[in-house]
Each structure stands twice: as structure tokens, then as C-alpha cells.
N, C-alpha and C positions, 0 to 999 in steps of 0.2 A: 736188282731186278733188270732182266734183259728185255729191252723193248722187242715186241714181236708184231707190232701193228705197222700201219703205213707211215707213221711219223716216228722216225728213229729217236727223237729227243723226248718222246712221251712214253711213260711206262705202260705196260699192258693192262694194268688196273690200279685203282687207288683204294686204300683200305682206311676207313675211318673207324676208330675204336671208341665205343661208347660204354658208359657204366652199366647200363641195363637195357632190357628189351624195349621198354617204353620210350626211352630216349632214342634208341635206334629207329624204332618205327616212326616217331615224330620227325626225325631228321629225314628219313627216306620219303615220307609223305610231303614234307616241305620241299625237298629237291624236285620231286615229281611234279608238284603243283607249280613251282616257279620256273621249271625248265621242262616243258611238255615233250620236247624232242630227245630228252635224255634217256638212254637205255635204262630199263627197269633196274633200280638198285637191288642188290641181293643182300639179305640179312642172314647172318650166321652167328650162332653162339660160339664163343671162344672155345676151340677144340682142346685147349690145354687145361680147361677147368675140369676137375674131377667131380664125382658125385657129392663129396663132402662140402664142396664150395659152390655147388650149382646155383644157389641163390645169389652169390656174389660174382657170378661169371660175367665177363665183359661181352658185349655184343659188337659185331663187326658189320659195317655197311660197306659193301664192295661195289665200286663204280667202274664200269668198263668204258674206255674212250671209244669214240670221240666225245669229249665233253664240250659244252658251250664255252665260248671264249671267256666269259666272266667267271667260270669255275676253274680258277687257277689253283695250284697247290696252296698258296697263302689263303685264298678265299675258302677252300675246303677246310683248312686247319681252323680258321676263324669260326666257320659254321659248327664244326665239331666242338670247339671250345665253348660255344654258346650252350651246348648240351653236356658240358663237363667231360668232353672227350678230346681227341686229337687225331691228326692225320698221321698214320704210320709211315715212316720213311724207309 
């Protein structure tokens, strides 16, 4: 991922992969509540999921920097893991 923002060592977005829509919505709400200055997280259904496996599709929470200092990649990965997900690298 090529950085395109003002901080060259920071990616242009972070993608958290969650097992379902409910987990993605819960995580996005938690992030917004705990970090009011955070840009609105975007929710997306995994585009690789076909119609046959739509119920099993993973959901993505996309965060655009700048992120608050406490939201490091390790912290994001831990938050995603709490919802049975992970931070995509």
C-alpha cells in the first residue's frame, strides 16, 4: 500500500476484516463513540463474496487516517480480534 497522505509512514487507509455485518457495525460504533474526532468508518461487504456465499460474506471496516494516537495497527488488530476479525496488512 503506497502512502498518499501527509505522513509517509502511514498507509492511506486501514482495513479491518470482520466475520459479519453485525460485528462490523458494532466495531464501527465503538470506534466512533470512543474516538469522536475519527473520520466516519466505512462499512463494505467483501466484494469477493458471490451470491451463493452471501450469508458467509466477510465485512470490512475501512478507516482513513489521520487516526488518534492510541489507534495503532496493533490496537486496531486487537479491537478486530475482539470481534473475531483482524487488521488486513
